[in-house]
Structure formats: C-alpha cells, structure tokens
gemmi code that builds the backbone of each chain (N, CA, C; Angstrom):
import gemmi

chains = {
    "A": [
        ("LYS", (45.385, -5.943, 128.580), (44.456, -6.633, 129.421), (44.589, -8.022, 129.380)),
        ("GLN", (44.631, -8.557, 130.712), (44.692, -10.208, 130.895), (43.684, -10.626, 130.532)),
        ("GLU", (43.842, -11.859, 129.711), (42.634, -12.879, 129.632), (43.478, -14.193, 129.569)),
        ("VAL", (42.193, -14.833, 130.245), (42.589, -15.994, 130.478), (41.513, -17.104, 130.031)),
        ("THR", (42.070, -18.078, 129.472), (41.567, -19.119, 128.669), (41.416, -20.574, 129.310)),
        ("GLN", (40.298, -21.249, 129.413), (40.617, -22.810, 129.334), (39.917, -23.450, 128.825)),
        ("ILE", (40.726, -24.491, 128.193), (40.477, -25.734, 127.497), (40.639, -27.087, 128.073)),
        ("PRO", (39.603, -27.869, 127.951), (38.389, -27.826, 127.118), (37.091, -27.302, 127.866)),
        ("ALA", (35.951, -26.823, 127.676), (34.976, -26.402, 128.178), (34.513, -27.264, 128.998)),
        ("ALA", (34.368, -28.595, 128.400), (33.619, -29.687, 129.119), (34.603, -30.897, 128.760)),
        ("LEU", (34.510, -31.793, 130.058), (35.313, -32.915, 129.858), (34.357, -34.111, 130.589)),
        ("SER", (34.382, -35.148, 130.303), (33.767, -36.622, 130.911), (34.314, -37.680, 130.811)),
        ("VAL", (34.810, -38.417, 131.749), (35.513, -39.300, 132.014), (35.312, -40.518, 132.561)),
        ("PRO", (35.603, -41.675, 132.659), (35.317, -42.427, 133.396), (35.915, -42.611, 134.664)),
        ("GLU", (35.650, -43.082, 135.831), (36.108, -43.056, 137.185), (37.441, -43.859, 137.137)),
        ("GLY", (38.729, -43.151, 137.654), (39.902, -43.793, 138.056), (40.947, -43.364, 136.911)),
        ("GLU", (40.265, -42.650, 135.718), (41.436, -42.279, 134.794), (41.925, -41.111, 135.367)),
        ("ASN", (43.167, -40.542, 134.685), (44.113, -39.603, 135.318), (43.493, -38.450, 134.048)),
        ("LEU", (43.436, -37.193, 134.507), (43.540, -36.182, 133.406), (43.955, -35.087, 133.682)),
        ("VAL", (44.162, -34.078, 132.555), (44.766, -32.557, 132.657), (43.428, -31.981, 132.199)),
        ("LEU", (43.534, -30.877, 132.936), (42.896, -29.484, 132.449), (44.080, -28.260, 132.128)),
        ("ASN", (43.402, -27.561, 131.260), (44.457, -26.856, 130.812), (44.101, -25.185, 131.025)),
        ("CYS", (45.128, -24.462, 130.967), (44.506, -22.885, 131.249), (45.818, -21.908, 130.590)),
        ("SER", (45.427, -21.119, 129.957), (46.606, -20.102, 129.557), (46.162, -18.940, 129.720)),
        ("PHE", (47.244, -18.069, 129.580), (46.651, -16.480, 130.107), (47.902, -15.639, 129.187)),
        ("THR", (47.246, -14.235, 128.599), (48.119, -13.424, 127.820), (49.111, -12.490, 128.109)),
        ("ASP", (49.170, -12.442, 129.700), (50.019, -11.621, 130.252), (50.929, -12.515, 131.125)),
        ("SER", (51.987, -12.397, 130.996), (52.938, -13.350, 131.835), (53.481, -12.517, 133.443)),
        ("ALA", (52.887, -11.248, 133.629), (53.341, -10.376, 134.441), (52.370, -10.699, 135.658)),
        ("ILE", (52.569, -11.895, 136.126), (51.415, -12.333, 137.152), (52.277, -12.375, 138.435)),
        ("TYR", (51.094, -12.105, 139.671), (52.050, -12.808, 141.047), (51.534, -14.102, 141.287)),
        ("ASN", (50.695, -14.916, 140.879), (50.218, -15.837, 140.872), (49.085, -16.462, 140.224)),
        ("LEU", (48.915, -17.564, 140.532), (47.636, -18.313, 139.429), (46.978, -19.431, 140.833)),
        ("GLN", (45.432, -19.079, 140.664), (44.807, -20.246, 141.546), (43.981, -20.843, 140.532)),
        ("TRP", (43.677, -22.292, 141.146), (43.183, -22.990, 140.749), (41.892, -23.412, 141.837)),
        ("PHE", (40.746, -22.739, 141.226), (39.212, -23.170, 142.177), (38.460, -24.253, 141.681)),
        ("ARG", (37.632, -24.800, 142.663), (36.488, -25.445, 142.223), (35.163, -25.214, 142.411)),
        ("GLN", (34.151, -25.038, 141.675), (32.731, -24.797, 141.593), (31.800, -25.741, 141.651)),
        ("ASP", (31.119, -26.507, 142.768), (29.907, -27.399, 142.523), (28.524, -26.469, 142.311)),
        ("PRO", (27.821, -27.046, 141.827), (26.481, -26.509, 141.421), (25.777, -25.591, 142.372)),
        ("GLY", (25.436, -24.587, 142.445), (24.957, -24.020, 143.753), (25.764, -23.095, 144.943)),
        ("LYS", (27.040, -23.400, 144.579), (28.116, -23.149, 145.616), (28.912, -22.028, 145.023)),
        ("GLY", (29.444, -21.851, 146.250), (30.493, -20.741, 145.638), (31.815, -21.220, 145.341)),
        ("LEU", (32.966, -20.686, 145.545), (34.293, -21.432, 144.803), (34.960, -21.582, 145.957)),
        ("THR", (35.641, -22.840, 145.862), (36.637, -23.447, 146.945), (38.066, -23.322, 146.125)),
        ("SER", (39.043, -22.682, 146.738), (40.409, -22.372, 146.632), (41.049, -24.278, 146.857)),
        ("LEU", (41.568, -24.616, 145.452), (42.282, -25.878, 145.541), (43.751, -25.674, 145.771)),
        ("LEU", (44.416, -24.990, 144.887), (45.955, -24.551, 144.551), (46.099, -23.395, 144.433)),
        ("LEU", (47.191, -22.859, 145.104), (47.822, -21.464, 144.840), (49.460, -21.600, 144.276)),
        ("ILE", (49.625, -21.057, 143.411), (50.922, -21.204, 142.734), (51.732, -19.701, 142.853)),
        ("GLN", (52.397, -19.702, 143.584), (53.204, -18.164, 143.243), (53.795, -17.934, 142.143)),
        ("SER", (54.265, -16.766, 141.700), (55.113, -16.621, 140.600), (56.372, -17.198, 140.197)),
        ("SER", (57.023, -17.389, 141.661), (58.206, -17.965, 141.604), (58.339, -19.348, 141.322)),
        ("GLN", (57.145, -19.993, 141.965), (57.115, -21.421, 141.903), (56.774, -22.204, 140.685)),
        ("ARG", (56.928, -23.462, 140.616), (56.513, -24.244, 139.317), (55.543, -25.180, 139.457)),
        ("GLU", (55.390, -25.616, 140.677), (53.888, -26.445, 140.923), (53.546, -26.563, 142.425)),
        ("GLN", (52.270, -27.083, 142.286), (52.012, -27.123, 143.980), (51.438, -28.655, 143.789)),
        ("THR", (51.083, -29.185, 144.966), (50.347, -30.358, 144.687), (49.628, -30.265, 146.088)),
        ("SER", (48.529, -31.059, 146.066), (47.559, -31.138, 147.298), (46.930, -32.469, 147.104)),
        ("GLY", (47.349, -33.476, 147.663), (46.464, -34.914, 147.393), (46.404, -35.650, 146.149)),
        ("ARG", (45.317, -35.839, 145.438), (45.543, -36.236, 143.924), (45.531, -35.194, 142.824)),
        ("LEU", (45.813, -33.931, 143.683), (45.719, -32.750, 142.467), (47.160, -32.151, 142.405)),
        ("ASN", (47.695, -31.826, 140.849), (49.381, -31.539, 141.209), (48.853, -30.095, 140.010)),
        ("ALA", (49.172, -28.747, 140.224), (49.036, -27.826, 139.490), (50.712, -27.253, 139.245)),
        ("SER", (50.815, -27.006, 137.795), (51.895, -26.593, 137.258), (51.897, -25.150, 136.809)),
        ("LEU", (52.623, -24.182, 136.709), (52.485, -23.109, 136.366), (54.198, -23.027, 135.487)),
        ("ASP", (53.651, -22.376, 134.039), (54.677, -21.656, 132.966), (54.859, -20.694, 132.699)),
        ("LYS", (55.287, -19.892, 133.427), (54.649, -18.127, 133.131), (55.501, -17.571, 131.716)),
        ("SER", (56.553, -18.161, 131.114), (57.114, -17.956, 130.239), (56.054, -18.154, 128.994)),
        ("SER", (55.508, -19.118, 128.875), (54.465, -19.502, 127.911), (53.126, -19.340, 128.367)),
        ("GLY", (53.105, -18.588, 129.370), (51.591, -18.344, 129.731), (50.543, -19.689, 130.036)),
        ("ARG", (50.896, -20.734, 130.504), (50.272, -21.559, 130.797), (50.404, -22.581, 131.975)),
        ("SER", (49.283, -23.193, 132.761), (49.023, -24.135, 133.670), (48.536, -24.951, 133.237)),
        ("THR", (48.522, -26.030, 134.213), (47.721, -26.995, 133.816), (47.502, -27.789, 135.260)),
        ("LEU", (46.320, -28.521, 135.427), (45.933, -29.242, 136.529), (45.675, -30.878, 136.379)),
        ("TYR", (46.315, -31.469, 137.114), (46.367, -32.810, 137.002), (45.774, -33.567, 138.060)),
        ("ILE", (44.565, -34.231, 137.700), (43.803, -34.977, 138.698), (44.149, -36.524, 138.585)),
        ("ALA", (44.637, -37.202, 139.526), (45.214, -38.508, 139.605), (44.029, -39.166, 140.069)),
        ("ALA", (43.399, -40.544, 139.217), (42.541, -41.389, 139.646), (41.228, -40.689, 139.975)),
        ("SER", (40.371, -40.258, 139.222), (39.603, -39.376, 139.189), (38.736, -40.238, 139.868)),
        ("GLN", (37.519, -39.546, 140.566), (36.267, -39.951, 141.571), (34.951, -39.509, 141.125)),
        ("PRO", (33.844, -39.820, 141.124), (32.565, -39.248, 140.955), (32.546, -37.783, 141.783)),
        ("GLY", (33.173, -37.932, 142.802), (33.104, -36.523, 143.738), (33.855, -35.533, 142.950)),
        ("ASP", (34.946, -35.757, 142.307), (35.442, -34.487, 141.470), (34.864, -33.987, 140.527)),
        ("SER", (33.597, -34.358, 140.309), (32.726, -33.666, 139.073), (32.327, -32.265, 139.862)),
        ("ALA", (32.731, -31.259, 139.002), (32.670, -29.878, 139.306), (32.738, -29.070, 138.009)),
        ("THR", (32.786, -27.617, 138.200), (33.678, -26.867, 137.407), (34.896, -26.411, 138.055)),
        ("TYR", (35.929, -26.440, 137.255), (37.351, -25.921, 137.571), (37.341, -24.738, 137.014)),
        ("LEU", (37.940, -23.626, 137.806), (38.178, -22.506, 137.217), (39.702, -22.056, 137.531)),
        ("CYS", (40.662, -21.604, 136.692), (41.710, -20.866, 136.802), (41.657, -19.532, 137.070)),
        ("ALA", (42.139, -18.736, 137.992), (42.409, -17.280, 137.996), (43.819, -16.819, 138.146)),
        ("VAL", (44.077, -15.859, 137.443), (45.173, -15.013, 137.628), (45.396, -14.180, 138.279)),
        ("GLY", (46.278, -13.725, 139.517), (46.255, -12.704, 140.046), (47.882, -12.016, 139.685)),
        ("GLY", (47.250, -10.509, 139.673), (48.608, -9.587, 139.371), (48.401, -8.232, 139.901)),
        ("ASN", (49.081, -7.084, 139.305), (48.816, -5.560, 140.077), (47.509, -5.728, 139.476)),
        ("THR", (46.424, -6.549, 139.459), (44.863, -6.068, 139.455), (44.281, -6.944, 140.131)),
        ("PRO", (42.980, -6.789, 140.009), (41.867, -8.121, 140.482), (42.151, -9.190, 139.933)),
        ("LEU", (41.906, -9.976, 140.338), (41.737, -11.757, 139.693), (41.154, -11.942, 138.480)),
        ("VAL", (41.906, -11.997, 137.547), (41.041, -12.501, 136.407), (41.150, -13.898, 135.921)),
        ("PHE", (39.654, -14.321, 135.919), (39.016, -15.869, 135.960), (38.913, -16.256, 134.440)),
        ("GLY", (39.088, -17.696, 134.216), (38.925, -18.358, 133.046), (37.344, -18.621, 132.823)),
        ("LYS", (36.938, -19.252, 131.917), (34.947, -19.470, 132.237), (35.060, -20.896, 132.686)),
        ("GLY", (36.183, -21.509, 132.859), (36.019, -22.716, 133.314), (35.916, -24.126, 132.662)),
        ("THR", (36.269, -25.265, 133.344), (35.879, -26.219, 132.636), (35.184, -27.260, 133.411)),
        ("ARG", (34.078, -27.741, 132.921), (33.050, -28.337, 133.419), (33.332, -30.133, 133.520)),
        ("LEU", (33.490, -30.628, 134.576), (34.532, -32.055, 134.654), (33.090, -33.021, 135.020)),
        ("SER", (33.011, -34.033, 134.435), (31.777, -34.954, 134.882), (33.194, -36.518, 134.986)),
        ("VAL", (33.017, -37.310, 136.099), (33.654, -38.285, 136.246), (32.269, -39.231, 136.588)),
        ("ILE", (32.472, -40.157, 135.769), (31.266, -41.214, 135.672), (31.699, -42.475, 136.383)),
        ("ALA", (30.744, -42.749, 137.044), (30.916, -44.306, 137.769), (30.609, -45.387, 137.086)),
    ],
    "B": [
        ("GLU", (35.860, -23.063, 162.044), (35.795, -21.820, 161.768), (34.713, -21.555, 160.703)),
        ("ALA", (33.853, -20.643, 160.905), (32.646, -20.581, 160.278), (33.270, -19.960, 158.880)),
        ("GLY", (32.418, -19.860, 157.681), (32.763, -19.463, 156.410), (32.361, -17.990, 156.014)),
        ("VAL", (32.338, -17.519, 154.829), (31.389, -16.656, 154.492), (29.961, -17.273, 154.165)),
        ("ALA", (29.414, -16.046, 154.928), (28.093, -15.719, 154.912), (27.311, -14.902, 154.010)),
        ("GLN", (26.260, -15.333, 153.262), (25.467, -14.632, 152.153), (24.085, -14.736, 152.388)),
        ("SER", (23.273, -13.912, 152.365), (21.958, -13.993, 152.084), (21.148, -12.760, 151.522)),
        ("PRO", (20.349, -12.697, 150.749), (19.623, -14.445, 150.655), (20.312, -15.330, 149.552)),
        ("ARG", (19.977, -16.121, 149.595), (20.746, -17.177, 148.666), (19.983, -17.309, 147.110)),
        ("TYR", (18.503, -16.655, 146.968), (17.676, -16.551, 145.828), (17.020, -15.377, 145.904)),
        ("LYS", (16.971, -14.760, 144.574), (16.000, -13.362, 144.948), (15.677, -13.247, 143.213)),
        ("ILE", (14.399, -13.051, 143.326), (13.533, -12.964, 141.696), (12.832, -11.546, 142.140)),
        ("ILE", (13.395, -10.544, 141.492), (12.774, -9.071, 141.150), (12.674, -8.671, 139.680)),
        ("GLU", (11.372, -7.934, 139.365), (10.928, -7.263, 138.161), (12.158, -6.275, 137.814)),
        ("LYS", (12.636, -5.906, 136.576), (13.652, -4.922, 136.322), (12.993, -3.682, 136.932)),
        ("ARG", (13.817, -2.710, 137.051), (13.563, -1.742, 137.650), (13.298, -1.340, 139.125)),
        ("GLN", (13.113, -2.585, 139.681), (13.086, -2.916, 141.270), (14.604, -2.601, 141.725)),
        ("SER", (14.743, -2.480, 143.318), (15.987, -2.363, 143.646), (15.813, -3.963, 144.344)),
        ("VAL", (16.867, -4.224, 144.877), (17.682, -5.073, 145.415), (18.668, -5.021, 146.341)),
        ("ALA", (18.792, -5.712, 147.272), (20.174, -5.710, 148.452), (20.594, -7.047, 148.775)),
        ("PHE", (22.124, -7.239, 148.780), (22.571, -8.395, 149.117), (23.462, -8.474, 150.544)),
        ("TRP", (23.397, -9.223, 151.357), (24.416, -9.031, 152.526), (25.134, -10.146, 152.700)),
        ("CYS", (26.567, -9.990, 153.060), (27.775, -10.489, 153.249), (28.367, -10.092, 154.519)),
        ("ASN", (28.650, -11.690, 155.108), (29.419, -11.638, 156.457), (30.675, -12.621, 156.204)),
        ("PRO", (31.878, -11.732, 156.141), (33.086, -12.568, 155.630), (33.541, -13.242, 156.935)),
        ("ILE", (34.327, -13.880, 156.895), (35.181, -14.748, 158.166), (36.046, -13.981, 158.807)),
        ("SER", (35.443, -14.123, 160.483), (35.984, -13.238, 161.109), (37.359, -12.901, 161.267)),
        ("GLY", (37.665, -11.624, 161.285), (39.345, -11.130, 161.236), (39.910, -10.877, 159.788)),
        ("HIS", (39.086, -11.345, 158.902), (39.492, -11.200, 157.657), (39.581, -9.837, 157.162)),
        ("ALA", (40.260, -9.115, 156.783), (40.500, -7.480, 156.392), (40.122, -7.229, 154.938)),
        ("THR", (39.914, -7.977, 154.149), (39.710, -7.641, 152.839), (38.328, -8.681, 152.354)),
        ("LEU", (37.345, -7.567, 151.768), (36.145, -8.271, 151.344), (36.138, -7.926, 149.965)),
        ("TYR", (35.630, -8.873, 149.146), (35.310, -8.713, 147.547), (33.894, -8.979, 147.573)),
        ("TRP", (33.081, -8.445, 146.531), (32.097, -8.986, 145.596), (32.180, -8.950, 144.335)),
        ("TYR", (32.009, -10.146, 143.961), (31.953, -10.989, 142.555), (30.740, -10.766, 141.903)),
        ("GLN", (30.550, -10.867, 140.597), (29.190, -10.774, 139.708), (29.842, -11.871, 138.658)),
        ("GLN", (29.093, -13.276, 138.797), (29.216, -14.199, 138.300), (28.076, -14.586, 137.111)),
        ("ILE", (28.039, -14.379, 135.613), (27.359, -14.478, 134.883), (27.145, -15.869, 134.261)),
        ("LEU", (25.924, -16.492, 133.989), (25.989, -17.925, 134.143), (26.804, -18.171, 132.747)),
        ("GLY", (27.620, -19.262, 132.703), (28.731, -19.561, 131.807), (30.057, -19.042, 131.967)),
        ("GLN", (30.207, -17.884, 132.803), (31.156, -17.083, 132.672), (32.033, -17.100, 133.717)),
        ("GLY", (33.294, -16.964, 134.047), (34.207, -16.848, 135.393), (33.712, -15.475, 136.302)),
        ("PRO", (34.015, -15.486, 137.607), (33.226, -14.592, 138.355), (34.277, -13.263, 137.948)),
        ("LYS", (33.700, -12.014, 138.013), (34.329, -10.569, 137.669), (34.214, -9.700, 138.859)),
        ("LEU", (35.424, -9.062, 139.416), (35.227, -8.379, 140.525), (34.206, -6.931, 140.315)),
        ("LEU", (33.487, -7.002, 141.257), (32.881, -5.494, 141.291), (33.372, -4.619, 142.076)),
        ("ILE", (33.737, -4.860, 143.615), (34.437, -3.936, 144.226), (35.324, -5.029, 145.570)),
        ("GLN", (36.208, -4.383, 145.769), (37.224, -4.786, 146.904), (37.286, -3.653, 147.863)),
        ("PHE", (37.340, -4.104, 149.397), (37.531, -3.338, 150.405), (38.483, -3.933, 151.383)),
        ("GLN", (39.343, -2.825, 151.973), (40.034, -3.373, 152.681), (39.864, -2.587, 154.077)),
        ("ASN", (39.690, -3.181, 154.904), (38.966, -2.724, 156.201), (37.701, -2.164, 155.771)),
        ("ASN", (37.688, -0.785, 156.120), (36.616, -0.136, 155.878), (36.477, 0.790, 154.264)),
        ("GLY", (38.191, 0.751, 153.948), (38.180, 1.559, 152.582), (38.009, 0.691, 151.457)),
        ("VAL", (37.836, 1.172, 150.193), (37.674, 0.778, 148.987), (38.784, 0.740, 148.231)),
        ("VAL", (39.390, -0.489, 147.719), (40.350, -0.405, 147.059), (40.307, -0.666, 145.251)),
        ("ASP", (39.278, -1.101, 145.270), (38.980, -0.930, 143.712), (37.710, -1.379, 143.423)),
        ("ASP", (37.040, -0.234, 142.684), (35.307, -0.374, 141.987), (35.480, 0.216, 140.804)),
        ("SER", (36.650, -0.203, 139.920), (36.562, -0.172, 138.752), (35.635, -0.583, 137.705)),
        ("GLN", (35.064, -1.579, 138.128), (34.068, -2.763, 136.913), (32.829, -2.470, 138.146)),
        ("LEU", (32.567, -1.540, 138.993), (31.227, -1.501, 139.587), (30.445, -0.456, 138.759)),
        ("PRO", (29.162, -0.838, 138.353), (28.473, 0.091, 137.251), (27.842, 1.321, 138.278)),
        ("LYS", (28.091, 2.199, 138.675), (28.039, 3.116, 140.046), (26.666, 3.847, 139.676)),
        ("ASP", (26.719, 4.029, 138.263), (25.206, 4.669, 138.037), (23.896, 3.569, 138.861)),
        ("ARG", (24.060, 2.452, 138.899), (22.893, 1.865, 139.481), (23.281, 0.653, 140.894)),
        ("PHE", (24.763, 0.651, 140.912), (25.337, -0.539, 141.859), (25.808, 0.199, 142.840)),
        ("SER", (25.644, -0.083, 144.379), (26.443, 0.688, 145.555), (26.778, -0.436, 146.671)),
        ("ALA", (28.117, -0.238, 147.198), (28.533, -1.086, 148.150), (29.024, -0.399, 149.299)),
        ("GLU", (28.820, -0.912, 150.701), (29.616, -0.415, 151.807), (29.542, -1.555, 152.764)),
        ("ARG", (30.585, -1.256, 153.367), (31.168, -2.108, 154.502), (31.384, -1.321, 155.938)),
        ("LEU", (30.594, -2.215, 156.759), (29.891, -1.500, 158.098), (31.043, -1.896, 158.763)),
        ("LYS", (31.929, -0.727, 159.313), (32.617, -0.953, 160.656), (33.716, -2.028, 160.522)),
        ("GLY", (34.097, -2.269, 158.900), (35.271, -3.002, 158.308), (34.833, -4.570, 158.930)),
        ("VAL", (33.639, -4.912, 159.096), (33.033, -6.373, 159.090), (32.088, -6.317, 157.919)),
        ("ASP", (30.838, -6.448, 158.282), (29.515, -7.187, 157.276), (29.555, -5.847, 155.729)),
        ("SER", (29.056, -6.331, 154.807), (28.730, -5.473, 153.648), (27.391, -5.940, 153.064)),
        ("THR", (26.895, -4.596, 152.326), (26.014, -4.827, 151.621), (26.062, -4.574, 150.083)),
        ("LEU", (25.516, -5.044, 149.449), (25.839, -4.417, 147.558), (24.244, -4.083, 147.666)),
        ("LYS", (23.952, -3.255, 146.800), (22.667, -2.837, 146.397), (22.754, -2.375, 144.962)),
        ("ILE", (21.263, -3.017, 143.992), (21.323, -2.646, 142.730), (20.006, -1.795, 142.643)),
        ("GLN", (20.202, -0.780, 142.064), (18.909, 0.265, 141.960), (19.060, 1.261, 140.993)),
        ("PRO", (18.193, 1.132, 140.025), (17.245, 0.049, 139.310), (17.965, -1.148, 138.569)),
        ("ALA", (17.252, -2.298, 139.054), (17.855, -3.457, 138.479), (17.490, -3.641, 136.913)),
        ("LYS", (18.708, -4.180, 136.113), (18.053, -4.235, 134.994), (18.525, -5.786, 134.199)),
        ("LEU", (17.554, -6.105, 133.255), (17.651, -7.783, 132.932), (18.953, -8.151, 132.925)),
        ("GLU", (20.171, -7.571, 132.512), (21.592, -7.889, 132.214), (22.106, -8.331, 133.893)),
        ("ASP", (21.259, -7.976, 134.903), (22.016, -8.117, 136.024), (21.627, -9.452, 136.791)),
        ("SER", (20.836, -10.144, 136.128), (20.701, -11.367, 136.119), (21.955, -12.618, 136.601)),
        ("ALA", (22.593, -12.482, 137.707), (23.634, -13.284, 137.653), (23.708, -13.778, 139.291)),
        ("VAL", (24.759, -14.573, 139.534), (25.115, -15.201, 140.873), (26.161, -13.779, 141.396)),
        ("TYR", (25.782, -13.370, 142.874), (26.601, -12.376, 143.447), (27.473, -13.046, 144.528)),
        ("LEU", (28.702, -13.298, 144.369), (29.958, -13.943, 145.088), (30.360, -12.927, 146.483)),
        ("CYS", (30.456, -13.002, 147.214), (31.238, -12.501, 148.144), (32.447, -13.306, 148.836)),
        ("ALA", (33.612, -12.962, 148.739), (34.763, -13.644, 149.270), (35.621, -12.514, 150.138)),
        ("SER", (36.383, -13.218, 150.895), (37.143, -12.576, 151.640), (38.615, -13.248, 152.179)),
        ("SER", (39.463, -12.236, 152.272), (40.685, -12.907, 152.541), (41.492, -12.136, 153.712)),
        ("PRO", (42.685, -13.084, 154.340), (42.763, -12.556, 155.899), (43.739, -11.302, 155.927)),
        ("ARG", (44.481, -10.708, 154.754), (45.543, -10.057, 154.861), (45.220, -8.509, 154.243)),
        ("THR", (45.889, -7.387, 154.624), (45.777, -6.202, 153.852), (46.694, -6.153, 152.889)),
        ("SER", (46.623, -7.558, 151.822), (47.822, -7.022, 150.783), (46.981, -6.605, 149.830)),
        ("GLY", (47.959, -6.579, 148.705), (47.722, -5.805, 147.229), (46.209, -6.779, 146.708)),
        ("PHE", (46.256, -6.588, 145.558), (45.233, -6.757, 145.147), (45.106, -8.448, 144.909)),
        ("SER", (45.880, -9.305, 144.737), (45.244, -10.468, 144.481), (46.396, -11.495, 144.842)),
        ("THR", (47.148, -11.120, 145.846), (48.072, -12.285, 146.393), (47.904, -13.206, 147.288)),
        ("ASP", (46.505, -12.977, 148.050), (45.879, -14.041, 149.105), (45.094, -14.948, 148.681)),
        ("THR", (44.762, -16.034, 149.348), (43.701, -16.850, 149.192), (42.218, -16.324, 149.464)),
        ("GLN", (41.510, -16.152, 148.752), (40.105, -15.902, 148.845), (39.061, -16.959, 149.217)),
        ("TYR", (38.382, -17.159, 150.319), (37.626, -17.542, 150.762), (36.001, -17.174, 150.423)),
        ("PHE", (35.294, -18.075, 149.679), (34.064, -17.714, 148.944), (32.810, -18.174, 149.500)),
        ("GLY", (31.691, -17.432, 149.719), (30.625, -17.615, 150.362), (29.648, -18.324, 149.288)),
        ("PRO", (28.434, -19.047, 149.334), (27.638, -19.802, 148.408), (26.929, -18.764, 147.131)),
        ("GLY", (27.308, -17.486, 147.578), (26.723, -16.716, 146.659), (24.872, -16.371, 146.795)),
        ("THR", (24.576, -15.318, 145.898), (23.009, -15.020, 146.201), (22.881, -15.157, 144.461)),
        ("ARG", (21.840, -15.982, 143.964), (21.608, -15.926, 142.624), (20.428, -15.033, 142.313)),
        ("LEU", (20.757, -14.083, 141.652), (19.586, -12.852, 141.443), (18.938, -13.156, 139.977)),
        ("THR", (17.502, -12.956, 139.810), (16.670, -13.247, 138.603), (16.034, -11.913, 138.340)),
        ("VAL", (16.282, -11.336, 137.160), (15.466, -10.161, 137.193), (14.570, -10.462, 135.847)),
        ("LEU", (13.685, -10.300, 136.119), (12.231, -10.589, 134.894), (12.098, -9.063, 134.422)),
    ],
}
model = gemmi.Model(1)
for chain_id, residues in chains.items():
    chain = gemmi.Chain(chain_id)
    for i, (resn, *xyz) in enumerate(residues, 1):
        res = gemmi.Residue()
        res.name, res.seqid = resn, gemmi.SeqId(i, " ")
        for name, pos in zip(("N", "CA", "C"), xyz):
            atom = gemmi.Atom()
            atom.name, atom.element = name, gemmi.Element(name[0])
            atom.pos, atom.b_iso = gemmi.Position(*pos), 0.0
            res.add_atom(atom)
        chain.add_residue(res)
    model.add_chain(chain)
structure = gemmi.Structure()
structure.add_model(model)
structure.setup_entities()
C-alpha cells in the first residue's frame, strides 16, 4: 500500500528566502507525482506534474524534482513571497487513485 | 474557462440526518472525482466516474454514501445517515481525458465543508 510522507509539517520563512519542501513515497512503481497548493477554504490547485520518466519540472519560481528509485521528490521555491503562503501537498499517481501526503503548511513572513 | 463548481460551500447537520452535495465539472471533462479531506489530512478518493460509469468506489462507505453522475456531466454525493466522523471537506475534481487512474492533471472545486454535530 502506497504511503506518502511530507516533511516538514509546517515551515515559516522570511520573504525572499529560497526553500525546499520534501515528499517521500514507499512504492516506486508510480506513473507520476504531482504537487498541489491549497489555500484556506479553497480547493487544490495543481502546480506541477512530473511523469515517472522525467527528473524534474519547472514553472516560474517553482522547480520539482523526482527520484523514483529513492522514493523522493522535492519542491523548490525560489525568492519566496507572502503570496506563497499556503499548504503544499504532493500526490503520487500509479495504477491506483492518487495518494496524497498530509501537506506542508508554509508561511512566508513579510 | 469556468472551473469546477460545488454547492453548498458549507453545511451543518446533526448526526443521523442526510445531506447531499452537488458538483458541476469543467465542460467537456470526461472524468469526475469525489474526495474526502479530513482536517489535517490529505484528500482521500471516495469515487471516480468516467463519463457515466464508476471506475473506482473501493473507498466509498457504501452503507451510508452514494453518488451518481447525471448524463456524464453533473454529479451528486449523498450521505445518509451522517455520522460525526463524516465531518470533513468534500472536494470534487475533474480531468479531461478518459485515461486510467491518475495519469492526468485534476482540477479541483472549492469544496463543501460539512460539520456533523
């Protein structure tokens, strides 16, 4: 059974700092890995989707990497802004429904 | 392009009552998902529809939860009777293709926050 773990559970950083969020999964037989953002009282917004054959994906200040063999992914956020404050969830897709981690709650302090 | 619409946004009921949630996916999206997100947890899939048919409902508590997708478009999720542990946010999502389980980007609605007293 696939299990997804995200560390840390919460993170607070000053504006402008670069930061890394971590995601690990137990079963490396995945199709893809997705990073989502969730704002309070709102649904999830897909940020990046990495196919199992890819090593990384970039969108603006976001870069996500995937190492299937070690069961790890990282989300790198460059030059953080207060508007980046949200909960970030990773989810693993395979021959089963998406399995989500519990998320990392990020606060960027101005 | 309009996003996934859900209603109501909030609902408070007493245990043993019934409740229904409605979802309108993005136009043309073949696949529709219902998730349950308990506070502090990631979403858990309850049911996945592909057009009119059910792809996966293995985690749906069928003794009290039911769902249908009308004409392959809108969907309703019903709980009858509700229990205290059903308090959660119920998220609807849709994706464009009729692909397998989780190979496609999913677009989420704002969710319905259910409180069972």
